[in-house]
C-alpha positions in Angstrom: 0.3 -0.2 0.0 1.1 3.2 -0.7 -1.3 6.3 -0.1 -1.0 9.3 -2.1 -2.7 11.7 0.8 -3.3 11.6 4.4 -6.7 10.6 4.0 -6.1 7.9 1.8 -3.4 6.8 4.7 -5.7 7.0 7.5 -8.1 4.8 5.7 -5.3 2.1 4.8 -4.7 2.3 8.6 -8.1 2.3 9.9 -8.8 -0.5 7.3 -6.4 -3.2 7.8 -7.5 -6.4 8.7 -3.3 -7.5 10.4 -0.1 -6.0 11.0 1.0 -3.6 9.3 5.2 -2.9 8.3 5.5 0.8 7.8 8.2 2.2 5.7 9.1 5.3 4.3 12.2 5.2 1.3 13.0 1.9 2.7 16.7 3.2 3.6 16.7 1.9 6.7 16.1 -1.5 7.9 16.7 -1.3 11.7 15.3 -3.6 14.7 13.9 -6.9 14.9 12.3 -7.9 11.6 8.4 -7.0 11.1 5.9 -9.9 9.6 2.7 -7.7 8.3 1.2 -5.9 5.2 3.9 -3.1 3.8 2.4 0.3 4.0 4.5 3.3 2.6 4.9 6.9 2.9 6.6 7.4 0.2 4.2 9.1 -2.3 3.2 11.3 0.7 6.3 14.1 -1.1 6.4 17.4 -1.2 7.6 20.4 0.8 4.7 22.4 1.9 5.8 25.4 3.1 9.3 27.0 3.2 10.0 30.4 5.4 14.2 31.3 5.0 13.6 33.9 7.2 12.0 32.5 10.1 14.2 28.9 9.6 11.0 27.1 9.2 10.3 24.5 6.5 7.4 22.1 6.6 7.4 19.2 4.3 5.2 15.5 4.1 6.8 12.9 5.8 8.0 10.8 2.1 10.0 13.9 0.9 13.2 12.7 0.2 16.0 14.5 2.2 18.2 15.1 -0.5 15.4 17.7 -1.8 14.9 19.1 1.1 18.9 19.6 2.0 18.6 20.9 -2.2 15.9 23.5 -0.8 18.1 24.4 2.2 21.5 24.7 0.5 19.9 27.0 -1.9 19.1 29.4 0.7 22.3 29.1 2.7 20.3 26.8 5.3 21.0 23.5 6.7 19.5 20.5 8.8 22.0 21.4 11.4 21.7 18.4 13.4 23.2 16.6 10.7 21.1 13.4 9.8 23.0 10.1 8.8 22.1 8.5 5.6 22.1 4.6 6.6 22.4 3.5 2.8 26.4 3.0 2.9 26.3 1.1 6.2 23.2 -1.3 5.6 23.8 -1.8 1.9 20.3 -0.8 1.3 18.8 1.3 -1.7 15.8 3.7 -2.2 15.4 7.2 -0.7 16.1 8.7 3.0 12.6 10.8 3.4 12.4 13.3 6.3 9.7 10.9 7.6 11.9 8.5 8.1 14.6 10.1 9.6 12.1 11.4 12.4 10.7 8.3 12.6 14.6 7.2 14.0 15.6 10.7 15.2 18.4 10.2 13.1 21.2 12.8 14.6 24.8 13.1 13.1 27.9 14.2 15.2 26.8 17.9 15.5 24.0 16.6 18.3 26.6 17.8 21.0 26.6 21.1 19.8 22.6 21.7 18.8 21.0 19.2 19.8 18.9 16.0 18.0 16.6 15.4 15.5 13.9 15.7 18.1 15.1 19.1 19.3 14.5 20.8 15.9 11.0 19.5 15.2 8.4 22.3 15.7 5.2 19.8 14.6 4.0 16.6 13.7 0.9 15.2 11.6 0.3 11.4 12.1 -2.0 8.5 11.7 -2.4 6.6 15.2 -3.3 2.5 14.8 -7.2 3.6 15.1 -6.6 5.5 12.2 -7.1 9.1 13.9 -5.3 12.1 12.3 -3.9 13.8 14.8 -1.9 17.0 14.7 0.5 18.3 17.6 2.9 20.8 18.0 3.5 24.1 15.4 5.8 26.1 12.9 7.3 28.0 15.9 9.5 26.5 19.0 7.2 27.8 22.0 7.0 26.1 25.0 3.4 24.1 25.7 1.6 22.0 28.4 -0.2 18.9 28.1 1.5 16.2 25.6 4.3 16.9 23.7 4.0 14.4 21.3 6.4 15.8 19.0 9.3 14.7 21.2 7.2 11.1 21.5 6.9 10.0 18.0 10.7 10.7 17.2 12.5 7.9 17.8 9.3 5.7 18.2 9.9 3.8 14.8 6.2 4.4 13.5 5.1 2.0 16.5 2.8 4.7 17.7 1.9 6.5 15.0 2.5 7.1 10.8 4.0 10.2 10.4 2.3 12.5 7.3 3.9 16.0 8.1 6.7 17.4 9.8 7.6 20.5 10.7 11.2 21.8 11.3 13.5 24.5 12.8 16.3 25.1 10.1 19.8 27.2 11.0 22.1 28.6 8.4 24.7 27.3 7.4 28.3 28.5 8.6 31.3 30.6 6.4 33.8 27.7 7.1 34.9 24.9 9.3 38.2 23.3 10.2 39.1 19.9 12.1 41.7 19.2 13.9 43.4 15.5 14.0 45.5 14.2 16.7 46.6 10.3 15.4 47.0 7.1 17.2 45.6 7.6 20.6 44.2 5.5 23.0 40.7 5.4 23.7 41.0 6.4 27.1 43.6 9.6 25.5 41.4 10.3 23.0 38.2 10.5 25.3 40.6 12.7 27.6 41.3 15.0 24.3 37.6 14.9 23.2 36.4 16.0 26.7 39.0 19.1 27.3 37.9 20.5 23.4 33.9 20.0 24.6 35.1 21.6 27.8 36.6 24.6 26.5 35.0 27.8 25.0 35.8 27.3 21.9 32.1 25.8 20.5 33.2 22.3 19.5 30.7 20.8 16.8 32.1 18.1 16.6 34.2 15.3 18.5 34.8 11.6 17.4 37.9 8.7 16.8 37.8 7.2 13.9 40.8 4.6 12.0 42.9 5.9 15.0 42.3 9.6 14.2 40.7 11.8 17.0 38.9 14.2 14.9 37.3 17.8 16.6 35.7 20.3 14.5 35.2 24.2 14.2 32.5 25.9 12.4 31.5 29.5 12.1 32.8 32.9 10.4 36.5 32.2 8.6 38.3 34.9 11.5 37.1 33.0 14.4 37.4 29.4 13.1 41.1 30.9 12.5 41.7 31.8 16.3 39.8 28.6 17.6 41.7 26.5 15.9 45.1 28.4 16.8 43.4 28.3 20.7 42.3 24.4 20.6 46.0 23.8 18.5 47.6 24.7 22.0 45.2 23.4 24.7 45.4 20.2 22.6 49.1 19.8 21.9 49.5 18.0 25.7 48.1 15.0 23.6 50.0 14.9 21.1 51.0 16.8 17.5 47.8 18.4 15.9 47.2 18.4 12.5 44.7 20.4 10.5 41.7 19.9 7.6 40.2 22.6 6.0 37.2 23.4 4.6 35.8 20.8 1.8 38.3 18.0 3.2 36.6 18.6 7.1 33.4 18.5 5.5 33.9 15.3 3.8 35.7 13.8 6.7 32.7 14.6 8.9 30.1 13.1 6.3 32.1 9.9 6.5 32.0 10.1 9.6 28.1 10.8 10.3 26.9 7.7 7.7 29.6 5.6 10.0 31.2 4.7 6.1 34.0 3.1 8.1 32.0 0.5 9.3 29.9 -0.4 5.9 32.1 -3.7 5.0 31.7 -5.1 8.9 28.5 -7.9 8.8 26.9 -6.4 11.8 27.3 -3.0 13.9 26.0 -2.2 17.6 25.6 1.6 18.5 25.8 2.1 22.1 25.2 5.4 24.1 27.1 5.5 27.0 28.7 8.2 29.5 31.8 9.3 28.0 34.1 8.6 31.1 32.8 4.7 30.8 33.5 4.2 26.8 37.1 3.5 27.1 36.5 0.8 29.8 33.3 -1.1 27.9 35.5 -0.7 24.4 38.5 -2.6 26.0 36.2 -5.0 27.8 34.2 -5.9 24.8 36.4 -5.2 21.5 38.8 -7.7 23.0 36.9 -10.4 24.1 34.9 -10.5 20.4 37.4 -8.9 17.9 35.2 -5.6 17.6 35.9 -2.4 16.1 35.6 1.0 17.7 34.4 4.0 16.6 33.3 6.9 18.6 31.4 10.0 18.4 29.8 12.9 20.7 33.0 12.9 22.5 32.9 9.1 23.1 29.1 9.8 24.5 28.0 7.6 21.3 30.3 4.4 20.7 30.0 2.1 17.4 31.2 -1.4 17.6 31.5 -3.3 14.7 32.0 -7.0 13.6 33.2 -9.0 10.5 31.9 -12.0 11.4 28.1 -11.8 11.5 27.6 -15.5 12.6 28.9 -14.4 16.0 27.0 -10.9 15.8 24.4 -12.6 18.4 26.6 -13.5 20.8 28.9 -10.6 21.2 25.6 -8.0 20.8 24.0 -9.8 23.4 27.5 -9.4 25.5 27.6 -5.7 24.6 23.8 -4.9 26.4 24.9 -7.0 29.1 27.6 -4.8 30.0 25.5 -1.8 29.1 22.7 -3.2 31.7 25.6 -2.9 34.4 26.4 1.0 33.7 23.2 2.3 32.3 24.1 2.1 28.8 21.8 1.4 25.5 22.8 -0.6 23.1 21.0 -1.0 19.5 21.8 -3.5 17.2 22.1 -1.3 13.9 23.1 -3.9 11.4 22.9 -7.6 11.5 21.8 -10.6 9.4 17.8 -11.1 9.8 18.3 -14.4 11.5 20.6 -12.6 14.1 17.9 -9.3 14.7 15.3 -12.2 14.8 17.3 -14.2 18.0 18.3 -11.2 20.3 17.1 -8.3 21.4 18.0 -5.5 19.0 17.1 -2.9 21.4 18.4 -2.5 25.0 16.2 -4.7 26.9 13.9 -2.1 29.4 13.3 -2.2 33.5 10.0 -3.6 34.2 8.8 0.0 35.1 9.8 1.5 32.0 8.6 -1.5 30.0 4.9 -1.0 31.8 4.8 2.6 30.7 6.3 1.9 26.6 3.0 -1.1 26.7 0.4 1.8 28.2 1.7 4.4 25.8 1.4 2.1 22.5 -1.5 0.5 24.1 -3.3 4.0 23.6 -1.7 5.4 20.6 -2.3 1.8 18.7 -4.7 -0.4 20.7 -4.9 -2.9 17.9 -1.0 -3.5 17.8 -1.1 -3.3 14.2 1.7 -0.7 13.6 4.9 -2.5 13.2 4.7 -4.7 16.1 8.0 -6.2 17.5 10.0 -4.2 16.2 11.5 -2.5 19.1 11.4 -5.4 21.0 
């Protein structure tokens, strides 16, 4: 089913006789496999409002992210939270859509500076599991009373409702950028360097460790970037020699980091949200036992663990989740063979209280249990 209007989407859901497998552009095959009739939002496409002066954009859920980025680029603006394109990592085809991006709360390296996708959402329209069209939020950022369904829908992976339209805050592009690079630091030294940079007054917008390189990005007006690069170089010199990558080369470097391109040839990949100070110990513990490659982002608060042997992914991922449970971290199996995703919890198991709350919310929004059932198990 590929409805072309919001009313057709509502009719498709209200008349469904069984489970529905919700998709957008089909590029993010993440979660426990869902068995059900396919329902795509890809035909709900188009930018319905763009006001550059108000930094506001409204688009239907099936609108390609590339179309939105092109419209923003023409006005020297951008989606500041730097959404990841999963196609290289997951080996998928199709076109990433704005609805899929919001449903998965896809946020890149710049999250440490500007917040996540959900923090840039102004409003949503969606259809719940009963086929009811619901609107929440608006076209300006403001404090509200009542339920903040905008935040609730972001990251719900289509299990609470099917998005039909989203409103987003956009931001201007910077004049230039630069990346400072330290080579061959240990996990501990890398996190220390990233923490020092993030704790400085020099407005870091990227802090990652990938392929033996510890990378720190700054953006803004050219004179400001030049000054901050000099100050950060002096600050980081205690951790080793500092190289600098400028302009387009820096942009290309961070595009690869955002898309986790370094792990594209890995058969299985787990994503871990963790306290930065706990990242080195977790990385050493898990990587040494299961022969994993480690990448850090968000100053160590986001860890990517790549496995080259897919048949060992279930054991390694379960061990990662077990370790995360001891330190209040959260592990999600982003990439793995379908049989592996069916055999282990893809998302970090919740404690009984959170599970009860989650189940209660899903029962309210999807009383028949037909929207991507079991996907977030």
